[in-house]
N, C-alpha and C positions, 0 to 999 in steps of 0.2 A: 576309310578310316578317317581322312581328313575331313571329309564332309560330316561325318558324325561329330567330330570335335568342334567343327564351326557351328553345327546346329545346337549343340549342348551349351557353348558359350552364349549364343543368341537367345536361348531360353532362359539362362541364368541372367542375362542383362535385361530382358523383358521383366522378369520377376522382380528385380531390383528396382527397375523403373516403375513398376506398378505400385510396390512398397512406398517408394518415395512421393508418388502422386497421391496415395492415401493419406500419408503424413501431411501434405500440403493442404488437403481438403479437410483435414480434421478441423473442427471449429476450436477456436481458442476460448479458454475459460478464465475467467478473471476472479480475484477476490478483492475486497474494498475495504478501506478504513477511512476514518476522518479524525481530525485532530483539532483541539481548541484550547485556548488558554484557560486554565482552571482558577477557581478562587484560591487566594493564598490561604495557607493554614499555619497555626503556630506549631513549632517543633523547638523544643529545647529552649523555650524563652524567646524565640526570634519567628519572624514570618518567613515561610518557605513558599516560592513560587511553583506552580504545578501547570504542567503541560500534559493534556488528557488525550490519549489515543483510544480510539474505539475501534476494535475490528469486527466487521460484519461476517460471522461465520454461519454455516448451515445449522450449527447447533444453538446459535443465539449470539447475543453481543458480548464480547470480551473487552474488558476496561483495563487500561495500564496507565499509571501515572508516572510521569518523568519529572524529578524535582530539579530545581536551580536556585541559586542565590536571588535572582531577580527574574521577571517574565521573560526578558530576552534570552537570558542563559538557559531557561528551562525550554523555550521554544526551539533554540539553537540545537540542544542535545536531543530533543524529541524528532526534530526534522532530519537531523544527521543519522539518528538511528534508523529511522524509515528509509533513508537513502542507502545506508549500508546493507539493509535487508532486501534491497531490490523493488522498493516501493517507488512508483512515479506519480508526482504530483499532476492532478488533471483538472482541478478547479480551486478557486477560492471564493467564498461567500462572506460579505461583511455587511454590517449594519449597526443599528442602535436599537435599544429596547428600554423600556421604562415609562415613566410618565413625567408630570411637571415638577414632582418632588424628587425623583430619582431617575437618572439616565446613565447608560453606559453603553459602550460599543463593544462588538465581538467581530471575531474573524473565524471561520471554520475552513480548515484546508481538507481537501479530499483527495485521495490517493488510490491506485490500483497497481496490481502486478498480477503476471500470469501465475496460474495455480501449477 
């Protein structure tokens, strides 16, 4: 009887270990999004700053706009929202665009999180 109990426990332990090994080997899948400062827009007679978050989904691009009183506030609210939702920043790209008559700079923030 004692040998049967030990054998049963060993089988249960091996099954649990195999299940844990399978979970460790399972590839991680990620979802991604990017965020940029959007163009200000008029709302109620005053300018409102916008921080644009674009989620890359299997079904296509999903866009969300976060508003703030100024560009820094809009960006802070947007980045804080992404952090609260478990998104991790993985890259920042910045640069300039335009020509000799008009020039502007931009920054794009890239995030990922486990699905």
